[in-house]
N, C-alpha and C positions, 0 to 999 in steps of 0.2 A: 476479656483480652487484658493482661497486665500492662502496665507502664511500660517496663523493660521491653516487652514483645514490640509494643507500638514503636520504641525508640530504634530498635534493631530494624524494623520494617522501614523507616525513615531513612536510616543510614543506607540500606540497600538502594532504595530509590534515589538518593542523592548520587552514588555510584553509578547508577544508570545515566543520570544526566550528564556526568563527567565524562563517560564512555561515549555517549551520543556526541557531545560537543567536540570530542577529539576524533573520533573515528566515523562518525555519521551513522552509526546505527548500534542497536541494542537486541540481544536474542533473549526473549523470556523463555527458558525451557519449560514445556509442559503446562503451559499457561491456561490451555482448555483440558478440562478434565474428561475421564472416559465416557461418562455418563452424557456429558453434553456434545462431545465427539460423535457419539452414536446419534444423537437427535439431530445434529448438523447434517450427518450422512444421509438420513431421510430427507432433510431440507433440501439437499442438491441434487436427489435423485432426478427431478424434473429437468433440471439443467444438463445432466449426462444423456439423459433420452432426446432430448432437443439434438444435443450434439452428435449423437449416434444415428439419429433420423435424418441428418443433413440440414435440419431445420435452425441450427445456430450458423450465423453468418460469420463468426469471429472466435477467436481464442479467449475470449472473455463474456461475461453476463455483466453488463454495465452497473444495472438497477435490480439487485436481488429484495429489494424492500418494495418492488413493484407488485401491485394486489395481485396478478395473476400467478405470481412465482413465490408469494411472501410464505414465511413460516415462522411460527413464533419462537424457535430455536435461535434464529437471528438476533431477537431481542435479548435472549439470556445471554448470547455471547457479548452483544455490546454494552452489557452491564458487568461484564467481568471485573471483579475489583483491581486484580494486579495489572490487566490490561490498561485501565483508566488511570490509577494511581501512578503507574509508571509514566503515562504521558503527560499527565498534570505535573510531574515533578520534572520531567526533561523540557516542558515547555515553560515551566515557572509560572503556570496559570492553571488554577482549579476550575476553571468555567470556561473551557475551550468550546470551540465549533466543531460539530460533527462534520465530516468531509464527504459523507456519501459511503455506499456499500457496495462494492462489486465482489465478482467471484471469478477467479482465473480459473477456466476450466480444461485446459489443454487443446489438442489438436488432434485430428484423425491423420495428419500427415506430419513427418518431421519438418519443423519449421524453427527459425531462428528470430526472436526479437532483438535487433541490432543494438550495440552498445549506444547508449544515450543517456543524458541529464534531461529531467523534464521540461528545461527552458534552457535554450542555448546561451552561450557565452555573450553574444551581441545583443540580446534581449536588455532592453535599457533599466530593467530593474534589477538584473543580475548582479552586478558589482556591489549593490548594498546588502543584497540578500546573502551573498557570499560571506559577508563578514558578520551573520548571524545565523551561527550553525545549527541554533535550536528553535527557528522561526515557524517549523511546521513539521509534521509526522505523516509519513505514509507508511502503512503497514501490510504485511504478507502473514497470514496466519494459516496453517495448514491443516486441513481436515484430514488428509491422507499424507504420508511421507512424500517430501517433493524436493527433487533435486534440479529444478529448473533454473533457479536464480543464481547470478553472478554479480559481484560488486567491485567496487575498489575503494576500499577503507580510505578514509580521509579526504576523498576527492570532492567533499561537499562544501568546503571552505577555501576553496581556491580556484583560480581560473583553470580552464583546460590546458595541460602542458603539452609540450611539443610531441612527445611520443605519442600521446593519446590521440593528438590530432592528426598526426600521420597514419597511425593506425585506422581511425576512423575513416579516412579519405580512401581506403582500398576498398570500401564497400558503398561508395557513392553510386546513386542509382537503383539500388535495390531498395525492396519496400521495407517500411519500419517492421514488419513482420513478413518474413518471405521464406519460402522453400530452403530448407538447409542445404540442398545441392548447390543453390546459386550461391550461397555464403561460402560452402567450401570450395568453390571453383576461383574464389579470391584468397581464401586462406583455410588450409586444411585442419587447422587446430582452433577454429573459432568453436566457442568464445573464449576459452580458457588462454588464447595467446595474447590478449589484451595486456599491455603492461601494467603490472600491478594487480591483476584480478584476482579474486578470491572466490571459490565456490562456496556459496551460502546455503549448504544442505539443511533442510528442515525435516525433524521428525513430526508425526503426526501430533498435534496438540502444541507445537512451537509457534510462537508469534515473533517475527522481526519486525522490530520499529526502526525505520529509516528515515533519512533525510532524502526526498525526492530529487535533490539536485545532485545528489550522489551518482557517480558513473554507474549504471547497472545494466544487464542484458538478461536474456533467459533462453533456455533451447527448450523445444517441445517434442516429445516422442509419443506415438500413438499407443506404446506398451505403458506409459505412465499414467495413471489414474490421478488426474489432478483436480482438485478443488481447494483453492486457497483463497481465503477472504482478503480483499484489497480494500482497504478503507483509510481512515486517518483522522488527524485533528489538526486545527488551526486555531490561534488566540484571535477572538474578534478583533482586537485593535488592529491587528495585521492585515485582516482581510479589507477592511477599509482603506488602509494604507498602501497595499500592493495589489495591483490588477491581477498579478501572476497568482496569487493565492485565493483567487475566486473561482479558479477551476473547478467544474463539478457542480456548481451552484445550479444550472438549467436543467440538470438531469432527471430531478425527481419532483415533477410539478405534483403528482399525487400526494406528496408528503405534506402539502399545504391542508390536508384533511385526514389526518393520520387515525382516526377513530378505528379504523379497520385493525389496527396494530395492538389494540388493547393498551393497557398499562405500559408506557415506555420506560419506566424504571428510574432510580436514583441518578444514574450517569447518562444515560442515553437521552432521558426527557430533556434535560437543560441544553444539551448538546444539539439536539434536534430543533428545538425552539429557536436556538440562534441560526442553525440553517436556513430554516423557513424564513425567518426575517432578513437574513442577508440575502437569500434568494428573489424576495420581493424588490429589496432596495437595488440589487445589482442582476436584473433579469438576463443579462447577455453574459454572465460570467466575466471572463478576463477580456472579453472583446472590447 
């Protein structure tokens, strides 16, 4: 690769960081190529079979690296260059921790995942984290076209405003993920009626990197075949510093003996090493 190409790539990644800091998200269009998409669709077949058979208890598979559902395609995905290099540039950290790997699998019923940010404003660490807009990354990477996600750009670096607070109050008492009809009884235009809402539609192969303190929501419809990989990255010093950034650490105890996965690769290997070390140091996660 020529020096000029490397320089151009660096400039692109720097643009990602600037956009992420300002808006709270970056879209990597076509980050997953067609060959890997085909392999990932094979990998998620057992998850969809569980869902269709009524054996899956929720709208997501929290741990796709668990031995009974593991597929080598997940490792290939976790070593994608553009995915990792963009994250490194956004975080200003070339050696972040892997955050775990889930798959959002959809629902057999129409459901809404209500508007939320991953930690509430009254969490004692939130005031400082809201001043650090690139402190962590959550990812949604679509294996099939995905129209589920809604976000509020820019909401990751400020407290909740009155309009957002008043809107959310309409849905008090409903489940985090509840039947759509229950939400529609409170607001006929959910989720798009939230002030500042943007529909974050993904095409198959797209990866959305976003700050999880961004206000976000999702809609689930049974006719939508969904398989969207949800993971992320966190700088190790921030995992030590903030309890909130330790979420997910207790979810993958089998990763302490990762030999069943084979070669973990240039990017995922170091990230997994950090994850295993932090899981041992903080076995209760954010508790």
